NUVO-502356 format. One line per 2 residues: for each residue x, y, z of N, C-alpha, C. Coordinates in steps of 0.1 Angstrom, whole numbers. Atoms other than C-alpha are relative to their C-alpha. Layout:
X:Y:Z:X:Y:Z:X:Y:Z | ...
END
This chain:
-2:-12:2:438:1381:661:-11:9:8 | 12:-8:-10:423:1407:689:-7:10:-9
8:-10:6:396:1431:679:7:14:-3 | -8:-14:2:419:1461:682:7:1:-13
-5:-3:13:435:1451:650:-9:-2:-13 | 10:0:13:403:1446:628:-4:13:-4
6:-13:3:393:1476:608:-15:1:5 | 14:-2:-3:359:1491:621:-6:10:-7
8:-8:6:332:1508:605:-7:9:10 | 5:-9:-9:323:1538:625:-5:14:-5
7:-11:3:300:1567:619:-4:8:11 | 2:-10:-10:297:1598:640:-7:12:-8
9:-8:6:270:1622:630:2:15:6 | -1:-14:-4:279:1660:635:-7:9:-9
6:-10:10:264:1676:603:-5:-11:-10 | 4:7:11:246:1664:571:14:-2:-9
-13:3:9:280:1670:552:10:-7:7 | -8:10:-7:301:1652:576:-6:-14:0
6:15:0:278:1621:575:2:-3:-13 | -4:5:14:283:1620:538:13:-2:-3
-14:5:1:320:1623:540:3:-14:6 | -5:12:-8:323:1597:567:-7:-14:-8
6:13:7:299:1574:546:7:-4:-12 | -10:5:12:321:1576:515:14:-4:5
-13:5:-4:352:1570:536:-4:-14:4 | 4:12:-6:335:1539:552:-3:-8:-15
2:10:11:325:1527:517:12:-3:-7 | -16:3:2:361:1530:505:5:-9:7
-4:11:-8:370:1509:535:-5:-13:-4 | 6:12:3:346:1483:525:5:-6:-13
-5:4:14:356:1483:488:15:-6:1 | -12:7:-2:391:1477:499:3:-11:7
0:13:-8:386:1451:524:-5:-11:-10 | 4:10:9:367:1432:497:9:-2:-12
-10:3:9:394:1436:472:12:-7:6 | -9:7:-7:419:1424:496:-3:-14:3
6:11:-1:397:1395:504:0:-9:-12 | 1:7:14:392:1385:467:16:-4:-4
-16:4:5:432:1388:460:5:-10:7 | -6:11:-8:440:1365:489:-9:-11:0
7:11:0:413:1341:483:6:-12:-6 | -6:14:4:425:1304:479:-11:-11:-2
9:11:0:407:1275:465:3:-10:11 | -3:10:-11:401:1249:491:2:-13:-5
-3:13:8:416:1214:485:-13:-7:1 | 11:9:0:391:1191:474:-2:-1:-18
1:2:14:379:1181:437:-11:10:-5 | 9:-8:4:358:1202:416:-2:-3:-16
2:1:14:342:1203:380:2:14:-6 | -3:-11:4:354:1233:361:-12:3:-13
9:-6:10:334:1253:332:0:-9:-14 | 1:9:14:345:1228:303:-4:-14:5
3:13:-3:334:1199:324:10:-10:6 | -12:7:-4:367:1188:335:0:-3:16
-1:3:-14:369:1169:368:14:1:5 | -12:-4:-6:396:1185:387:5:-5:14
-3:7:-12:414:1163:412:11:6:8 | -11:-5:-10:433:1175:443:11:-10:2
-13:10:-3:469:1161:446:6:10:13 | -4:-6:-13:479:1169:481:15:-1:-1
-15:0:-1:517:1181:488:4:-13:6 | -5:12:-7:539:1152:498:15:-3:-6
-12:4:3:571:1133:491:-1:-13:-6 | 1:11:6:579:1103:469:12:0:-8
-11:4:9:605:1085:449:-4:0:-15 | 3:-1:15:606:1096:414:11:-8:-9
-8:9:8:621:1073:387:-2:-13:3 | 2:13:-1:626:1039:387:14:-8:6
-11:7:-5:650:1013:407:8:-6:-12 | -7:5:9:677:1000:386:-2:-15:-4
3:13:3:664:966:388:-15:-2:-6 | 11:1:7:632:975:374:1:-2:-15
-2:3:16:626:960:337:-3:14:-6 | 3:-11:8:629:988:313:9:12:6
-6:-10:-4:652:1009:335:10:7:-9 | -10:-7:6:672:1036:318:8:10:9
-6:-11:-8:698:1060:331:-7:13:2 | 8:-11:-3:676:1089:326:-12:-1:7
10:5:-10:651:1073:349:6:-1:13 | -8:1:-13:675:1075:379:-9:2:11
8:-1:-12:655:1071:412:5:13:8 | -2:-12:-7:655:1105:433:-12:3:10
10:-5:-9:637:1118:463:-4:14:-2 | 8:-12:3:612:1145:455:-8:6:9
11:-6:-9:592:1169:475:-10:9:-7 | 11:-10:4:561:1186:461:-6:6:11
2:-9:-11:556:1214:484:-14:5:0 | 13:-5:1:523:1227:472:-9:-10:-7
9:7:8:491:1209:463:-4:5:-12 | 5:-5:13:476:1212:429:-11:-8:-4
11:6:5:447:1200:409:4:-5:-14 | -3:4:14:450:1177:377:-13:-6:-6
11:7:6:424:1168:354:-1:-14:1 | 3:12:-2:408:1135:358:4:-10:-11
-2:9:13:414:1123:323:8:9:-10 | -5:-10:12:433:1138:291:-12:7:-5
11:-8:6:415:1166:276:-6:-9:-12 | 10:8:8:386:1153:255:0:8:-14
1:-7:12:380:1162:218:-15:9:3 | 10:-8:-3:346:1177:232:5:14:6
-5:-11:-7:363:1198:256:9:11:-8 | -7:-7:10:388:1210:230:-8:7:-8
9:-7:10:362:1218:205:-7:10:7 | 6:-8:-6:343:1237:232:8:13:1
-9:-10:-2:372:1259:238:6:7:-9 | -8:-4:12:391:1261:207:-8:1:-12
9:0:12:363:1257:180:5:-8:-12 | -3:10:8:380:1229:162:6:-15:6
-5:12:-5:392:1194:164:12:-5:-10 | -11:4:10:426:1184:151:2:-14:1
-4:14:-4:423:1147:163:0:-8:-15 | 3:10:10:427:1117:137:-9:-11:4
9:9:-4:409:1093:157:-13:7:7 | 12:-7:-6:374:1105:161:-13:-9:-2
11:9:0:340:1091:166:-9:2:13 | 9:-2:-11:330:1102:200:8:14:6
-3:-10:-6:333:1136:219:11:-3:12 | -10:5:-12:351:1116:249:11:-8:-2
-13:6:3:378:1103:230:9:11:3 | -10:-8:-4:411:1120:240:4:10:-12
-4:-10:14:420:1152:216:16:-5:-1 | -13:3:3:453:1142:200:5:7:-12
-8:-4:10:478:1152:173:-1:16:3 | -3:-14:-6:484:1185:194:13:1:4
-15:-3:-4:518:1201:199:0:5:15 | -2:-6:-12:531:1213:231:-4:13:1
6:-12:4:524:1248:216:-14:1:4 | 15:0:2:488:1240:210:-6:-2:15
4:3:-12:484:1226:246:1:13:10 | -1:-14:-9:498:1258:262:-9:10:-1
9:-11:5:477:1279:240:-16:-4:7 | 11:4:-6:446:1259:253:0:4:15
0:-4:-15:457:1265:290:-2:13:2 | 1:-12:-1:463:1300:283:-15:7:-3
14:-4:4:426:1304:267:-9:-6:12 | 8:4:-13:412:1284:298:1:10:11
0:-9:-12:427:1307:322:-9:16:-2 | 9:-11:2:410:1338:304:-15:-2:2
14:3:3:376:1320:302:-3:-2:17 | 2:3:-12:377:1307:338:0:12:12
-2:-8:-8:371:1328:369:8:-5:13 | -11:7:-13:401:1319:393:3:11:9
-4:-7:-11:411:1332:425:15:6:-5 | -13:-7:4:442:1356:424:11:-11:4
-11:8:-6:475:1335:423:-1:-14:-8 | 2:12:6:461:1305:403:-1:0:-15
0:1:13:465:1293:368:-1:-14:-6 | 0:14:5:459:1263:345:13:0:-7
-12:0:7:491:1251:330:4:-17:-2 | -5:13:0:509:1219:321:8:-2:11
-6:4:-11:520:1200:349:16:-3:-2 | -12:5:2:557:1194:355:4:-13:-1
-2:17:1:574:1159:350:-3:-4:14 | 1:5:-14:576:1158:388:-14:-2:5
14:2:-4:540:1166:394:-8:-11:-8 | 7:12:6:528:1142:367:5:-10:5
-4:14:-4:547:1114:379:-5:-3:16 | 7:1:-13:536:1121:414:-14:-4:0
12:1:3:502:1123:405:-5:-15:-4 | 0:14:4:506:1091:385:0:-12:9
-3:11:-11:519:1071:413:-10:1:11 | 10:-2:-12:494:1083:438:4:-10:15
-5:7:-12:516:1068:466:2:-13:-2 | -5:16:3:525:1036:448:16:1:-4
-14:2:4:563:1025:439:-1:-10:-11 | 0:11:9:554:998:415:2:7:-17
-1:-4:13:559:1003:376:-12:6:-7 | 13:-2:3:523:1010:372:-9:2:12
8:2:-12:498:1021:397:-8:-9:4 | 9:13:-4:478:990:395:11:-12:0
-10:12:-1:510:970:398:12:-2:-8 | -12:3:7:539:953:380:-3:-6:-13
2:7:13:521:938:349:-9:8:-10 | 10:-7:11:504:953:318:2:-6:-13
-1:7:10:495:936:289:-11:4:-11 | 11:-4:6:467:958:274:-13:-2:6
16:2:-8:438:946:297:0:11:9 | 2:-10:-11:448:973:324:-1:14:-5
1:-13:9:453:1002:299:4:-2:-12 | 2:0:15:452:1011:265:15:1:-5
-14:1:6:487:1001:249:0:-10:-10 | -2:11:11:501:979:222:-1:-13:9
1:12:-5:496:943:232:10:-9:-5 | -10:9:7:525:931:211:13:-4:9
-11:3:-10:550:932:240:-5:3:15 | 7:-4:-15:534:928:275:13:2:9
-10:-4:-9:553:938:305:-5:-8:13 | 2:7:-14:557:916:337:-8:-15:-2
7:10:2:538:887:320:4:-4:-16 | 0:5:13:538:865:288:-13:-1:-7
15:0:5:500:867:284:-5:14:-6 | 6:-10:7:488:889:258:-14:3:0
16:-2:-1:454:907:259:-4:-4:-13 | 7:5:9:430:893:235:-5:10:-11
5:-11:7:419:925:224:7:12:-4 | -8:-13:2:438:954:207:-11:8:-8
10:-9:6:418:986:201:6:7:-11 | -8:-6:13:445:999:174:-5:14:0
4:-13:0:432:1033:184:-1:5:15 | 1:-6:-13:427:1057:213:-14:-6:4
11:4:-8:398:1046:239:-5:14:7 | 7:-10:-9:371:1068:256:7:1:11
-7:-4:-13:388:1086:285:-10:-7:12 | 7:5:-11:380:1067:317:-5:-14:-1
4:14:2:375:1034:302:6:-10:7 | -7:9:-11:401:1018:328:-2:6:11
0:-5:-12:401:1019:363:9:12:3 | -9:-10:-4:415:1050:378:11:-3:12
-10:3:-14:445:1052:406:-7:4:11 | 5:-2:-15:440:1058:442:-5:15:2
3:-12:-1:436:1095:436:-14:2:-10 | 11:-2:9:408:1088:409:4:8:-14
-4:-5:13:429:1099:379:1:-11:-9 | 3:12:10:422:1078:348:10:4:-12
-8:2:12:444:1069:318:15:7:1 | -12:-4:-2:477:1079:334:11:-9:-7
-9:11:8:492:1048:317:-8:-3:-13 | 6:2:12:485:1046:280:-9:10:-6
8:-11:7:459:1062:256:8:10:-7 | -9:-11:8:478:1093:247:12:5:8
-11:-7:-5:512:1106:255:-5:12:7 | 4:-11:-5:508:1136:279:13:9:1
-10:-8:1:529:1168:275:0:7:14 | -2:-6:-14:546:1182:305:7:12:-2
-6:-13:4:560:1217:309:16:0:-2 | -17:-1:-1:597:1207:313:5:-2:-15
-10:3:11:623:1210:286:6:-13:3 | -8:11:-2:639:1177:282:16:2:2
-14:0:-7:674:1172:299:4:-11:7 | -3:11:-9:693:1152:321:-10:-1:11
10:2:-7:673:1136:347:-2:10:11 | 1:-11:-8:659:1159:374:7:-3:14
-10:2:-10:681:1164:405:-7:-4:13 | 5:3:-14:654:1156:432:-1:13:8
2:-14:-7:647:1180:459:-14:5:1 | 13:-6:0:620:1203:463:-4:7:-12
8:-4:12:595:1208:433:11:2:-13 | -10:-2:11:623:1202:406:-7:1:-12
4:-5:15:620:1215:370:12:-4:-9 | -10:4:9:638:1205:339:10:12:-2
-10:-10:4:665:1228:322:-8:12:-5 | 6:-13:3:657:1265:313:-1:-1:-17
1:0:14:661:1258:276:2:-15:-5 | -2:14:6:662:1229:252:-6:1:-14
5:2:14:652:1215:220:-13:-8:0 | 10:9:-1:625:1190:231:-7:3:13
9:1:-11:594:1189:255:-1:-12:4 | 4:12:-5:587:1162:278:-14:-5:-2
12:8:0:559:1137:273:1:-12:10 | -2:13:-9:551:1110:299:-14:-10:-2
13:9:-1:524:1080:302:-1:-10:-8 | 2:9:11:528:1061:270:-12:3:-7
11:-1:8:501:1056:246:-4:-12:-7 | 6:11:5:478:1033:226:9:-10:-8
-8:8:10:503:1024:200:14:-2:3 | -14:3:-4:535:1021:222:-2:-11:9
-2:13:-7:548:990:241:-4:2:15 | 4:0:-14:537:983:277:12:9:9
-12:-7:-7:574:993:290:0:13:-1 | -3:-13:3:571:1025:276:-13:10:7
12:-6:-7:539:1032:297:2:1:16 | -3:0:-12:556:1029:330:0:14:6
1:-13:-7:552:1057:356:14:7:-3 | -13:-6:1:591:1063:352:4:5:-14
-6:0:13:593:1062:315:0:15:-5 | 0:-13:6:604:1095:298:1:1:-13
-1:-2:16:600:1105:262:-1:14:-3 | 1:-15:2:604:1139:244:-5:0:-15
4:-4:15:590:1155:211:5:16:1 | -1:-13:1:597:1188:196:-12:8:3
13:-8:-4:573:1215:210:-9:2:-10 | 9:-5:10:558:1223:176:-6:-14:-6
6:11:9:551:1185:166:-12:-4:4 | 14:5:-4:517:1175:164:-5:-10:-13
1:9:11:522:1149:137:-4:-15:5 | 5:13:-7:514:1120:162:-14:-1:5
14:2:-5:479:1108:168:0:-7:15 | -2:5:-12:492:1096:202:5:11:9
-2:-12:-7:500:1132:215:-11:7:5 | 11:-7:-8:476:1146:242:5:8:11
-4:-9:-11:476:1165:273:-11:1:12 | 10:-5:-8:458:1173:306:4:11:9
-6:-12:-6:460:1206:324:1:-3:15 | 1:-2:-14:469:1213:360:-5:13:3
4:-13:-5:455:1239:381:10:3:12 | -10:-3:-9:485:1255:401:0:14:5
-4:-13:-6:495:1283:424:13:4:-4 | -15:-5:4:523:1305:411:3:13:9
-2:-10:-10:525:1326:442:16:-2:4
END
């Protein structure tokens, strides 16, 4: 942009009164330019840690195949594979919300499995998770146009896969060694893990995916923004139906079979349901421009 298009600060002195008027006008110009800069400010791509101690991981825009191929073990029609474009990058918490983070913001702990502040918060409803995000938006100092929210189904699976196309981001086998799930029915192998935690595990106990996101498979189900409905149509930034009776959860949990922990597996609960100690969530930071 040429200099002729930039606002200029100029002061011409003709009298003390004129000087005061011009200084007032220039101060108003400075305040307006600062306000416009703040309003248009955007977070730079990259990871950061917020005021609750959440590590927020940058997920760049891109394309991926959502769902599972028909020959994948456990395939169901509501997991039909479609091409999806995530047009805007977003941030996703590196782990599910912990009991310590929940306690710090909400002042209570609804979880059944307690013992460490680093265990995931659970027994929270979709409504509870949304309330958490809303309260987080009031606490955080965010640039204009950004907010914490539950990820869409498409955003969640895109982040879970992190460029992979296998049933799990670590491959095609899960028996409880690679993620916290029930070892009763392994996936892709007949070998069962020798250790069964029989409860949630401290977040980050298992290796992350390529984008450094932990616990995308197992541990706790994670609420998504979408209503449950027919499978998403694909295309650009798909979302679920406008209304419904159930909200989506993804990722499986500690007391569910390995097949239900696949990246493509879809499950649902009523938005007020908090009766399960396998229901948790992780916030996304998204642009709503």
